PANU-388668 format. One record per residue (C-alpha): x, y, z; residue in one letter. Coordinates in steps of 0.25 Angstrom, whole numbers, plus 2048, in hexadecimal, padded with zeros to 3 digits. Layout:
BEGIN
XYZA ...
END
This chain:
BEGIN
BD6B3EBE6M BDEB31BE8S BD8B26BF1Y BDEB19BF6L BD6B0DBFBI BDFB06C06K BDCAF7C06P BDEAF1C14Q BE9AE6C15N BEDAE7C06Y BF7ADDC02R BFDADCBF4N BFCACEBEEL C06AD0BE4L C14AD7BE5D C18AE2BDBP C1FAD8BD1Q C13ACEBD2Q C09ADABD0T C10ADEBC3E C10AD0BBEE C01ACFBC2A BFEADDBBBI C03AD7BAER BFCACABB0L BEEAD1BB2V BF0ADBBA6K BF5AD1B9CD BEAAC6BA0F BDEACFBA1F BE0AD7B94Q BE2ACAB8DT BD5AC4B93S BCDAD1B91L BD2AD2B82S BCDAC3B80A BC0AC5B88E BBBAD1B80L BC3ACFB73R BCBADBB74L BD8ADEB6CR BE3AE7B73R BE5AF5B6DV BEFB00B70T BE9B0CB77A BEDB1BB78P BF1B21B85L BECB2FB81F BE2B35B77V BE0B42B71L BD7B4CB79K BCAB50B73G BC7B43B6BM BBDB3DB75G BC5B30B76I BCAB31B84N BC1B2BB8FD BBDB36B99D BB9B2BBA3L BAFB32BADN BB0B3FBA5G BB9B47BB0V BC7B41BAFE BD1B49BA8R BDAB42B9EP BE9B44B9EV BECB4EB92T BF8B52B8BF BFBB5AB7EP C01B54B72I C0CB5CB6CK C0CB57B5ED BFDB59B5DL BFDB68B61G BFBB65B6FD BEEB5EB6DR BEAB57B7AK BEBB48B7DA BE4B41B88E BE9B34B90V BDDB2BB8FV BD4B28B9BH BCFB1BB94S BCDB16B86L BBEB15B85A BBCB1DB79K BCAB1AB72W BC7B0BB72K BBAB0DB6BR BC1B15B60L BCBB0AB5FT BC0AFFB5DL BBBB07B51A BC9B0AB4BD BCDAFBB4DY BBFAF6B47H BBDAEDB53I BB1AE4B51Q BA6AE1B5BP BAAAD7B66G BB9ADCB66Y BC0AE7B6CG BCDAEDB71I BD4AEFB7EY BE0AF7B82T BE9AFBB8DD BE4B09B91M BEEB12B99N BE9B1FB9FA BECB2BBA8I BE0B30BB1R BE5B3CBB8S BD8B3EBBFD BD7B30BC6E BD5B30BD5E BE1B27BD9L BDFB1BBE2G BDFB0CBE2N BD8B0BBD5L BDBB18BCEH BE8B1CBC8S BEDB27BBEL BF1B1CBB5Y BE6B14BAFV BE8B07BA7D BDDAFEBA2Q BD9AF5B97W BCFAFDB8ED BC7AF4B85W BBCAF6B7BE BB4AEDB72R BABAEFB67V B9CAEBB69I B8FAEBB61T B82AF2B64E B7CAE5B6AA B88AE5B74D B84AF2B7AR B7DAEDB87N B80AE9B95T B80ADAB92D B8CADCB89F B93AE5B92L B92ADBB9EC B97AD0B95D BA3AD8B92I BA5ADBBA1V BA5ACCBA4R BAFAC9B99R BB9AD4BA0I BB6ACEBADY BB9AC0BA8A BC7AC6BA4A BC9ACBBB2M BC6ABEBB8C BCFAB7BAFR BDAAC1BB3T BD7ABFBC2E BDAAB0BC0Y BE7AB2BB9I BECABBBC4I BE8AB0BCFF BF0AA6BC7E BFCAAEBC7K BFBAB4BD5F BF2AABBDDP BF2AB4BE9Q BE8ABDBE1I BDBAB5BE2Q BD0AB6BD8P BC5ABEBDDF BBCAC3BD2L BADABEBD2P BA9AB6BC6R BA0AC0BC0E B9EACFBBFV B91AD5BC5Y B8AADFBBCF B82AEBBC1I B7DAF8BBCH B82B05BC3S B73B09BC5E B70AFBBCBE B7CAFDBD4L B77B0ABD8R B6AB05BDCR B70AFABE4R B79B03BECY B72B11BEBP B79B17BF7D B87B13BF2L B90B1BBE9T B94B15BDCP BA1B11BE1K B9BB0BBEDE B91B03BE5R B9DAFEBDCE BA4AF9BE9D B97AF2BEFR B93AEBBE2I BA1AE7BDET BA4AE2BEDR B98AD9BECE B9AAD3BDEH BAAAD4BDBG BA8AD8BCDA B9EAE2BC8V B9BAE9BBBF B93AF6BBDI B8BAFABB0I B87B08BADG B93B11BB1I B90B1FBADG B80B1FBACC B77B26BB5K B72B1EBC0L B65B1FBC8G B6AB2ABD1D B6FB33BC5G B7DB2FBC7K B87B26BC0E B8EB1BBC7H B9BB20BC0D B9EB29BB5L BA1B26BA6R BA5B2EB9AA B99B2FB91P BA0B2BB84D BA5B1DB86Y B9DB13B8FD B8EB12B8CD B87B15B9AY B79B19B96T B74B0EB8DT B6AB06B95P B6CAF7B98G B62AECB98P B5EAF0BA7N B5CAFFBA2G B68B04BA9L B72B0CBA1P B80B08B9EG B88AFFB95L B95B01B9DN B9AAFEBABG BA6AFBBB5D BACAEEBB9L BAFAEEBC8L BB6AE4BD0L BB7AE3BE0W BC5AE5BE5D BC8ADEBF2E BD5AE6BF4V BCEAF4BF3L BC1AEFBF8G BB9AF6BEDR BB4AF4BDFA BBEAF8BD4I BBBAFBBC5E BC2AF3BBCL BBBAF6BAFS BB2B01BA9S BACAFDB9CM B9FAFEB94G B98AFEB86I B9CB0BB7FR B92B16B7BV B8CB15B6ED B87B22B67K B7AB23B6FA B81B20B7CA B8CB2AB79L B82B35B75L B79B32B82R B85B32B8BQ B8CB3EB86L B7EB46B87S B7CB41B95E B8AB46B99S B89B53B91H B95B4FB89K B8FB50B7BE B9BB58B76E BA3B4BB76R B9CB47B69L BA6B50B62E BB2B48B66L BB8B3DB5DY BB4B31B65F BA6B35B66H BA5B39B58K BAAB2BB54R BA0B24B5DL B94B2DB58M B98B2AB49E B98B1BB4BG BA6B18B49S BA9B12B57L BA4B04B5AP B9BB00B66L BA4AFBB71S BA6AF7B7FI BB2AFAB87G BB9AFDB94G BC5AFEB9CG BCBAF4BA6I BD5AFABB0G BE3AF2BAFQ BE9AF7BBCS BDCAF5BC3R BDAAE7BBEL BE8AE3BC3C BE6AEABD0M BD9AE3BD2F BDEAD5BCEF BEBAD6BD6L BE4ADBBE2K BEBAE8BE3K BE6AF4BEBA BEBB00BE2H BECB02BD3I BFAB07BD6G BFFAF9BD9E BFCAF6BCAI C00B02BC2Q C0AB0DBC3A C04B1BBC5S C04B28BCEI BFEB28BDCW BFDB32BE8P C09B30BF1E C00B2EBFDE BF9B23BF6M C06B1CBF2K C0AB1DC01E BFDB17C06E BFEB0CBFCC C0CB08C01R C06B08C0FR BFBAFFC0BL C05AF5C03G C00AFABF6I C0BAFABECH C0AB05BE2I C12B04BD5I 
END
């Protein structure tokens, strides 16, 4: 079901031509800054992969991939990628990338099960990145250091936008606030996970929530994660599980927190077995990706995705992701956007 947040007294700070110029500026500058910050080289990525290999990311585990038959392979099925979490780790191994270095790519996807709205589109574009790490790096201190580096690239991008378009004033806080999802639950036990995100992000401006996918004290997860890419069960120094998380920024236009990045230290053999067992998906151990991981031919890694259109939307103070990218929207949503002064591409 689609849902539209209707900001009051919305005003576009950029006309359509300026918006297109600003989109290019954000994308060009941020990916260069991210690449330098994390020591990533750009690689070419697939739009689709073969079904049944275990390579496609199943996100929360319920989204259906767009699937089509391949005539020259006897109608064997291919799936449009949801993201490239597993493909990137295979590529790190195939390219023999050394610890401390990694890759990034432009990921384009179609997610037909998305609930369309200000932040969700059928078309997904993000920078997918992955970096080789060592066993000593598999801890929350290292995770938080990587988050700070990504945030630093965002802050530099914000300043570049201000230099070119001074009507868009810098507004990011200097530092990211870190909190575990269980600590967040204990702080606001009567709120839903999304309400907790809004409350903590409104207070701090930029927040990284650790432990997405792990069981909390009430027996529920803050949010779901597929069991075979992020490690959400290995305990940190505070005894709480999870070596992954989400980066949230407070959006003044929409009056809510928005997720700009989902990322984490990836599963090792022990975490993979543990998480597949907990989710009753041990059959995945027979898939190509999982066999590669269990036989030890894939490196330890950390990685994630950063939404390109969302990042542009946030920095350019837009109210709808359709102001940044071309997609398909319900007619009633497009009509309401026109009434609100929201220019859908």
